Residue frames relative to the residue before (quaternion, step in Angstrom):
aa qw qx qy qz dx dy dz
M 1.0000 0.0000 0.0000 0.0000 0.00 0.00 0.00
E 0.3436 -0.7392 0.5406 0.2079 3.58 -0.77 0.80
K 0.4681 -0.6816 0.4999 0.2576 3.62 -0.88 0.94
K 0.4832 -0.6445 0.4993 0.3190 3.64 -0.95 0.75
F 0.4949 -0.6513 0.4657 0.3377 3.58 -0.91 0.67
T 0.6424 0.4825 -0.3775 0.4606 3.69 1.04 -0.16
D 0.4337 0.6560 -0.5008 0.3617 3.84 1.10 0.18
R 0.0077 0.8377 -0.5373 0.0978 3.41 -0.31 1.51
K 0.2627 0.8381 -0.4644 0.1134 3.54 1.17 0.41
K 0.5968 0.5419 -0.3435 0.4818 3.48 1.26 -0.74
G 0.7003 0.4472 -0.3203 0.4550 3.72 0.73 -0.83
I 0.6081 0.5248 -0.3802 0.4585 3.64 0.97 -0.47
E 0.6330 0.5335 -0.2985 0.4750 3.55 1.04 -1.03
Q 0.6728 0.4757 -0.3162 0.4702 3.60 0.91 -0.83
A 0.6277 0.5187 -0.3403 0.4702 3.66 0.97 -0.84
N 0.6844 0.4708 -0.2989 0.4698 3.64 0.90 -0.79
Q 0.6237 0.4868 -0.3713 0.4860 3.63 0.98 -0.50
L 0.6351 0.5385 -0.3100 0.4589 3.55 0.95 -0.85
G 0.6690 0.5026 -0.2677 0.4777 3.56 0.91 -1.04
R 0.6643 0.4433 -0.3236 0.5075 3.72 0.97 -0.71
A 0.6720 0.5101 -0.3507 0.4065 3.67 0.79 -0.62
L 0.7156 0.4253 -0.2256 0.5061 3.43 1.22 -0.73
K 0.3653 -0.7474 0.4791 0.2801 3.58 1.39 -0.05
V 0.1742 0.7632 -0.5829 0.2177 3.45 0.77 1.06
N 0.0868 -0.7647 0.6368 0.0463 3.52 -1.08 0.86
M 0.3952 -0.8128 0.3901 0.1757 3.38 0.04 1.58
P 0.5741 0.5474 -0.3786 0.4769 3.82 0.94 -0.58
D 0.6435 0.5116 -0.3611 0.4402 3.69 0.98 -0.54
W 0.7528 0.3590 -0.1932 0.5168 3.55 1.14 -0.46
F 0.8094 0.1817 -0.0950 0.5503 3.70 1.05 -0.22
E 0.1288 -0.7849 0.6055 0.0262 3.48 -0.76 1.16
T 0.3504 -0.7206 0.5570 0.2185 3.61 -0.68 1.12
T 0.0669 0.7818 -0.6078 0.1217 3.49 -0.92 1.15
G 0.6934 -0.3798 0.3763 0.4830 3.56 -1.23 -0.10
D 0.7457 0.4749 -0.2160 0.4144 3.52 0.71 -1.20
S 0.7520 0.4332 -0.2179 0.4465 3.55 1.07 -0.96
Y 0.8248 0.1945 -0.0623 0.5272 3.43 1.23 -0.57
F 0.7694 0.4348 -0.2408 0.4012 3.50 0.46 -1.31
K 0.6169 0.5195 -0.3965 0.4385 3.74 1.03 -0.39
H 0.7134 0.5313 -0.2276 0.3962 3.52 1.14 -0.69
V 0.7358 0.3701 -0.2209 0.5223 3.54 1.48 -0.05
N 0.5945 -0.6032 0.3827 0.3692 3.64 -1.07 0.44
R 0.7446 -0.4541 0.2918 0.3926 3.54 -1.33 0.43
T 0.6630 0.5168 -0.3255 0.4329 3.47 1.02 -0.86
T 0.6067 0.5701 -0.2958 0.4684 3.43 1.03 -0.77
I 0.6397 0.5004 -0.2904 0.5060 3.55 0.91 -1.05
E 0.6271 0.5485 -0.3003 0.4644 3.77 0.90 -0.80
L 0.7499 0.3685 -0.2437 0.4924 3.52 0.70 -1.04
S 0.5582 0.5379 -0.4367 0.4564 3.64 1.06 -0.39
L 0.6819 0.4807 -0.3061 0.4585 3.70 0.67 -0.98
A 0.5855 0.5921 -0.3537 0.4260 3.64 1.07 -0.68
E 0.7200 0.4719 -0.2094 0.4638 3.37 1.08 -1.13
A 0.6828 0.4917 -0.2513 0.4785 3.53 1.11 -0.98
R 0.8437 0.1202 0.0017 0.5233 3.64 0.64 -1.06
G 0.6614 -0.5124 0.3681 0.4056 3.64 0.97 0.09
S 0.7141 -0.4989 0.3241 0.3689 3.50 -1.49 0.11
E 0.6639 0.5174 -0.3612 0.4014 3.57 1.03 -0.39
A 0.5270 0.5417 -0.3812 0.5324 3.49 1.51 -0.30
E 0.6278 0.5329 -0.3757 0.4251 3.63 0.76 -0.83
L 0.6870 0.5326 -0.2728 0.4122 3.55 0.89 -1.13
S 0.6335 0.4993 -0.3461 0.4793 3.60 1.18 -0.75
V 0.6465 0.4701 -0.3485 0.4894 3.66 0.88 -0.59
R 0.6338 0.5405 -0.3181 0.4527 3.70 0.95 -0.60
A 0.6843 0.4783 -0.2817 0.4729 3.43 1.16 -0.61
A 0.5015 0.6695 -0.4059 0.3682 3.52 1.23 -0.18
A 0.4534 -0.7230 0.4477 0.2668 3.71 -0.72 1.06
K 0.8026 0.1623 -0.1083 0.5637 3.63 0.98 -0.79
K 0.6412 -0.5270 0.4002 0.3885 3.51 -1.28 0.36
S 0.6178 0.5702 -0.3154 0.4401 3.63 1.13 -0.68
E 0.6316 0.4419 -0.3597 0.5257 3.56 1.17 -0.72
A 0.6037 0.5727 -0.3644 0.4180 3.80 0.87 -0.74
V 0.6168 0.5398 -0.3123 0.4803 3.54 1.05 -0.89
T 0.6948 0.4897 -0.2830 0.4442 3.58 0.75 -1.14
I 0.6411 0.4964 -0.3159 0.4927 3.68 0.99 -0.94
A 0.6544 0.4767 -0.3404 0.4782 3.66 0.75 -0.95
D 0.6309 0.5302 -0.3665 0.4319 3.72 0.75 -0.85
R 0.6737 0.5157 -0.2656 0.4580 3.63 0.86 -1.05
L 0.7328 0.4200 -0.2620 0.4669 3.63 0.81 -1.09
V 0.7308 0.4280 -0.2820 0.4508 3.75 0.88 -0.50
A 0.4821 0.6742 -0.4466 0.3370 3.51 1.25 -0.30
G 0.8849 0.1390 -0.1757 0.4085 3.51 -1.07 1.04
T 0.4872 0.6845 -0.3801 0.3869 3.39 1.56 0.39
G 0.3632 -0.7312 0.4810 0.3195 3.52 1.25 -0.66
W 0.4421 0.6740 -0.4916 0.3295 3.56 1.17 0.17
I 0.0671 -0.7778 0.6241 0.0319 3.51 -1.02 0.81
P 0.5696 -0.5856 0.4183 0.3969 3.65 -1.14 0.39
S 0.6671 -0.5643 0.3376 0.3501 3.48 -1.15 0.62
P 0.6004 0.5286 -0.4070 0.4410 3.77 1.03 -0.50
L 0.7274 0.4588 -0.2685 0.4340 3.56 0.99 -0.43
R 0.5519 0.6125 -0.3910 0.4091 3.53 1.28 -0.22
I 0.3688 -0.6721 0.6015 0.2247 3.57 -1.10 0.74
A 0.3238 -0.7592 0.5360 0.1778 3.57 -0.59 1.27
P 0.4938 -0.6268 0.5237 0.2985 3.54 -1.20 0.78
A 0.6705 -0.5797 0.2934 0.3581 3.44 -1.21 0.78
E 0.5806 0.5862 -0.3632 0.4329 3.63 1.22 -0.67
A 0.6365 0.5210 -0.3313 0.4622 3.53 0.97 -0.99
E 0.6844 0.5250 -0.3117 0.3985 3.53 0.79 -0.85
Q 0.6055 0.5297 -0.3582 0.4739 3.58 1.16 -0.71
E 0.5923 0.5833 -0.3362 0.4427 3.54 1.01 -0.75
L 0.6403 0.5148 -0.2797 0.4968 3.60 0.93 -1.02
Q 0.6666 0.4962 -0.3336 0.4451 3.57 0.82 -0.93
A 0.6364 0.5752 -0.2878 0.4258 3.49 0.96 -0.94
E 0.6580 0.5067 -0.2462 0.4997 3.46 1.14 -1.02
S 0.6778 0.4975 -0.2944 0.4543 3.55 0.98 -0.68
I 0.6102 0.5034 -0.3278 0.5165 3.49 1.18 -0.67
A 0.6620 0.4866 -0.3394 0.4580 3.60 0.88 -0.65
E 0.6301 0.5235 -0.3202 0.4758 3.57 1.06 -0.65
D 0.5992 0.5381 -0.3018 0.5102 3.65 1.10 -0.85
E 0.7099 0.4504 -0.2957 0.4536 3.62 0.73 -0.81
Q 0.6595 0.5084 -0.3094 0.4593 3.57 1.21 -0.79
F 0.7846 0.2169 -0.1006 0.5720 3.57 1.04 -0.72
P 0.1375 -0.8374 0.5243 0.0708 3.66 0.50 1.15
Q 0.4681 -0.6575 0.4817 0.3415 3.73 -0.84 0.72
A 0.4578 -0.6693 0.4707 0.3477 3.51 -1.05 0.52
A 0.5321 -0.6235 0.4462 0.3591 3.55 -1.16 0.49
E 0.4093 -0.7431 0.4789 0.2257 3.48 -0.99 0.88
């Protein structure tokens, strides 16, 4: 099986290693707001983000919004000052990365690449 060109696990692992080595604290560099994040994702992602950041009551308040623009405004207000950032911007701890590598190896063994 040929790997997709979008497979960027190695690049993400390297970015995480670099971030840990430099002791980068992403909330110092990125603030999750309506403009920076919530306007760019769908309502389900907004709801899941609020559930993670503030709990199920916050998720329900976003779900009750009639329009996405209202959901964005609510999410912006509820996440402000919490330091919560979306998972793609988080630097994974070394232990989590080792688990991902083990999963990747297991996938490679399950789907061996065809001989060229």
